[in-house]
C-alpha positions in Angstrom: 0.0 0.0 0.0 1.5 3.3 -1.1 2.0 5.8 1.7 0.5 9.2 0.7 2.1 12.3 2.2 0.3 15.6 2.1 2.3 18.6 1.2 1.4 22.1 2.4 1.4 25.0 0.0 4.6 26.2 1.5 6.2 22.8 1.1 5.0 22.6 -2.5 6.7 25.9 -3.3 9.9 24.8 -1.6 9.7 21.5 -3.6 9.3 23.3 -6.9 12.2 25.5 -6.1 14.4 22.5 -5.1 13.4 20.6 -8.3 14.5 23.7 -10.3 17.8 23.7 -8.6 18.2 19.9 -9.3 17.4 20.4 -12.9 19.9 23.3 -13.2 22.6 21.2 -11.6 21.9 18.3 -14.0 22.3 20.7 -16.9 25.7 21.8 -15.7 24.8 24.5 -13.1 26.4 25.1 -9.8 25.1 23.9 -6.4 25.9 27.4 -5.0 23.4 29.4 -7.1 22.3 31.8 -4.4 23.8 35.2 -5.4 24.5 35.9 -1.7 26.6 32.7 -1.4 28.6 33.5 -4.5 29.0 37.2 -3.7 32.5 38.4 -3.0 31.6 40.5 0.0 31.5 39.1 3.5 28.2 37.4 4.7 27.2 37.9 8.3 26.3 34.9 10.5 22.6 35.6 10.5 22.3 35.7 6.7 24.5 32.6 6.4 22.2 30.7 8.9 19.1 31.8 6.9 20.6 30.5 3.7 21.5 27.2 5.2 18.0 26.8 6.7 16.5 27.5 3.3 18.7 24.9 1.7 17.8 22.4 4.4 14.1 22.9 3.8 14.6 22.3 0.1 16.5 19.1 0.8 13.8 17.9 3.2 11.1 18.6 0.6 12.9 16.5 -2.0 13.4 13.7 0.6 9.6 13.7 1.3 8.9 13.7 -2.4 11.0 10.6 -2.9 8.9 8.7 -0.5 5.7 8.7 -2.7 5.0 7.7 -6.3 3.4 11.1 -7.0 6.5 12.8 -5.7 8.7 10.6 -7.9 6.6 11.4 -10.9 6.9 15.1 -10.3 10.7 14.9 -9.9 10.9 12.8 -13.1 8.8 15.4 -15.0 11.2 18.2 -14.0 14.3 16.2 -14.8 13.1 15.0 -18.2 15.0 16.3 -21.2 14.5 15.7 -24.9 16.6 13.0 -26.6 19.1 15.0 -28.5 21.0 13.9 -31.6 23.9 16.4 -31.3 25.1 19.0 -28.8 23.5 22.4 -29.1 25.5 24.9 -31.2 27.3 27.7 -29.3 28.6 30.8 -31.0 32.4 31.1 -31.2 33.1 33.9 -33.7 32.8 36.6 -31.1 36.0 35.3 -29.5 38.0 36.6 -32.5 36.7 40.1 -32.8 36.0 43.1 -30.6 32.3 43.2 -29.6 31.0 46.5 -28.6 27.5 47.6 -27.6 26.5 50.8 -29.5 23.8 53.2 -28.1 20.8 53.9 -30.1 21.3 56.6 -32.8 25.1 56.6 -32.6 26.6 56.1 -36.1 28.7 52.9 -36.6 32.0 54.5 -37.2 35.6 53.5 -36.7 38.8 55.5 -37.4 41.8 53.9 -39.1 45.2 54.7 -37.6 47.2 57.6 -38.8 49.7 56.9 -41.7 53.3 55.9 -41.0 55.9 58.7 -40.8 59.0 57.9 -42.8 62.2 59.4 -41.4 64.8 60.8 -43.7 68.4 61.7 -43.3 68.8 65.5 -43.8 72.1 67.0 -44.9 73.5 70.3 -43.7 71.1 73.2 -44.3 68.5 70.8 -45.7 64.8 71.2 -45.3 62.7 68.6 -43.3 60.0 67.0 -45.3 56.5 67.8 -44.1 54.0 64.9 -43.6 50.4 65.7 -43.2 48.6 63.3 -40.8 45.1 62.5 -41.9 43.2 59.5 -40.6 40.5 57.6 -42.5 37.0 57.2 -41.1 34.9 54.2 -42.1 31.1 53.8 -41.6 29.5 50.4 -41.7 25.8 49.5 -42.0 24.0 47.3 -39.6 21.9 44.4 -40.6 19.2 42.2 -39.0 19.1 38.5 -38.0 15.7 37.2 -37.1 13.8 34.0 -36.6 10.2 33.3 -35.7 9.4 29.7 -34.5 6.0 28.5 -33.2 5.0 25.7 -30.8 1.5 24.2 -31.1 -0.5 24.2 -27.8 -0.6 20.4 -28.1 3.1 20.1 -27.7 3.0 21.7 -24.2 0.9 18.8 -22.9 2.2 15.7 -24.6 6.0 16.3 -24.2 7.8 15.2 -21.0 10.1 18.2 -21.2 9.3 21.9 -21.3 8.6 22.4 -25.0 8.3 26.2 -24.7 11.7 26.6 -23.0 13.3 24.2 -25.4 12.0 26.1 -28.3 13.5 29.3 -26.9 16.9 27.5 -26.5 16.7 26.3 -30.2 15.8 29.8 -31.3 18.9 31.4 -29.7 21.0 28.5 -31.1 19.7 29.4 -34.6 20.6 33.1 -34.2 24.1 32.2 -33.0 24.6 29.8 -35.9 23.6 32.4 -38.5 25.9 35.0 -36.9 28.9 32.6 -37.0 28.2 31.6 -40.6 28.4 35.3 -41.6 31.7 35.8 -39.8 33.1 32.6 -41.3 32.3 33.9 -44.8 34.2 37.1 -43.9 37.2 35.1 -42.7 37.2 33.1 -46.0 37.2 36.3 -48.1 39.8 38.1 -46.0 42.2 35.1 -45.9 42.8 35.4 -49.7 43.6 39.1 -49.8 47.1 39.6 -48.3 48.6 36.4 -46.9 49.2 33.4 -49.2 47.3 30.2 -48.4 49.4 27.5 -46.7 48.6 24.4 -48.7 49.5 20.9 -47.5 49.4 17.9 -49.7 48.5 14.8 -47.8 46.0 13.4 -45.3 46.8 15.8 -42.4 48.8 18.8 -41.4 51.9 18.6 -39.2 53.3 20.9 -36.6 55.6 22.6 -39.2 52.6 23.3 -41.4 50.9 25.1 -38.6 54.0 27.0 -37.9 54.2 28.2 -41.5 50.6 29.5 -41.3 51.4 31.3 -38.0 54.3 32.9 -39.8 52.1 34.5 -42.4 50.4 36.5 -39.6 53.4 37.1 -37.4 55.5 38.6 -40.2 53.2 41.6 -40.1 54.2 42.3 -36.5 51.0 40.7 -35.2 50.4 38.2 -32.5 48.3 35.0 -33.2 45.8 34.4 -30.4 43.2 32.1 -32.1 43.0 29.1 -34.4 39.6 28.3 -35.9 39.5 24.8 -37.5 37.2 22.0 -38.5 37.2 18.7 -36.8 39.8 17.6 -39.3 42.3 19.8 -37.3 41.6 17.8 -34.1 42.2 14.6 -36.1 45.6 15.9 -37.3 46.6 16.9 -33.8 45.7 13.4 -32.4 47.9 11.9 -35.1 51.0 13.8 -34.0 53.8 11.7 -32.7 56.0 12.4 -29.6 58.6 14.0 -31.8 56.1 16.6 -33.0 54.6 17.5 -29.6 56.1 18.2 -26.2 55.4 15.9 -23.3 52.8 18.2 -21.7 51.0 18.7 -24.9 51.0 14.9 -25.7 49.5 14.2 -22.2 46.7 16.7 -22.9 46.0 15.0 -26.2 45.9 11.6 -24.6 43.5 12.7 -21.9 41.1 14.8 -23.8 41.9 14.3 -27.5 42.0 18.0 -28.0 44.9 20.6 -27.7 43.3 23.7 -26.3 46.3 26.1 -26.5 49.6 26.1 -28.3 52.1 28.9 -28.9 49.8 31.3 -27.0 46.8 30.7 -29.4 43.5 29.1 -28.3 42.1 26.4 -30.6 38.4 26.4 -31.5 36.6 23.7 -33.5 33.4 24.3 -35.6 31.6 21.8 -37.7 30.4 24.7 -39.9 33.8 25.2 -41.5 34.8 23.5 -44.8 36.6 20.2 -44.1 40.4 20.3 -43.9 40.4 24.0 -43.4 41.8 26.2 -40.6 42.1 30.0 -40.0 45.0 31.5 -38.1 43.8 34.7 -36.4 45.5 37.7 -34.8 44.4 39.5 -31.6 40.7 40.8 -31.8 41.7 44.5 -31.6 43.9 44.0 -34.7 41.4 42.0 -36.7 37.7 42.8 -36.6 34.9 44.8 -35.0 31.3 43.8 -34.3 29.2 46.8 -33.2 25.8 45.7 -31.7 22.7 47.8 -31.7 20.5 45.1 -30.2 21.9 41.9 -29.0 20.0 38.6 -29.2 16.5 39.2 -27.8 13.6 36.8 -27.6 10.2 38.4 -27.7 6.8 36.5 -27.2 4.8 36.4 -30.4 1.8 34.1 -29.9 -0.7 33.2 -32.5 -3.9 32.2 -30.5 -6.0 32.2 -33.6 -4.1 29.1 -34.8 -3.5 27.7 -31.3 0.2 28.3 -31.4 2.7 29.9 -29.0 5.6 31.6 -30.6 8.7 33.8 -30.3 10.5 36.3 -32.4 14.3 36.2 -32.1 16.0 39.4 -33.2 19.5 40.8 -33.5 20.7 44.1 -35.1 24.5 44.5 -35.6 27.3 45.3 -38.0 30.4 43.4 -38.9 33.7 44.4 -40.3 37.0 42.6 -40.7 39.3 45.6 -41.2 42.8 44.0 -41.2 43.3 41.1 -43.7 47.0 41.0 -42.5 45.7 39.4 -39.3 44.3 36.2 -40.9 45.9 33.3 -42.7 44.4 30.1 -44.1 45.7 26.6 -43.8 44.2 23.9 -46.0 44.9 20.2 -46.9 44.4 19.1 -50.4 
């Protein structure tokens, strides 16, 4: 005979809050989510005691819920997630450029540096050459990225996960993916302007091939801080032998299969790049600029006439890659 436990309204609220914390922890959140716990300032004894008592009540509510079938069902409903075929996409292009929030109405302008001043040797009684210093101002135009998904009412009641929250996650994922694809197209165009493409004939690139691509950027007195590559790059790194990789790097590859940093550059992998392709990128302040009028925003846009709930995802920004010297391309053919 199942034992039925009655929950008061206060206990039900505590249980709901505790289940939310459990779900957040399962999705990669932290157990210390209370802002007062994580705050850098000192917390007095009374506040600390109140926080600990609140956590104890949440734990007791979960323990009581685990003692009944109804409570178990409620926990299972909050912990359920959709069966995913791949990991959600996360934007990475912003790691390579300067991202700046621009106030409304302010023009999207940037100024190029003043020209170089050549020094000349002047003979006796010679006249010094005059150099007029004029900078160049560039204005870029913003553009929109938008998406508008809908969720039928029926999906809210037949799915074991929160269909509406999941739709919002997928919407933001779509905006990030579109933003990255636009940046990747700029990288591809800029990589063929100044620096020659480092071409490797074979089935993978070696450490010296990567060094040659680094050189194409560093010869312009720039520092490489990022490498953007397809999964083919990770395959090549895994294939390196001890002679090609130092002991610490080889240990990292053995443990994780991925080399996160080398020669001061962070390595990023995207499945949206052409296969067997990598881009060597300079510091963001010497490469590109992304002024943002309106960052990714999700606005409710329901359609009750057709029994659908919906959102509008919207971004308004500009993009410019102003220094082609700061990017080089490595490709295997």
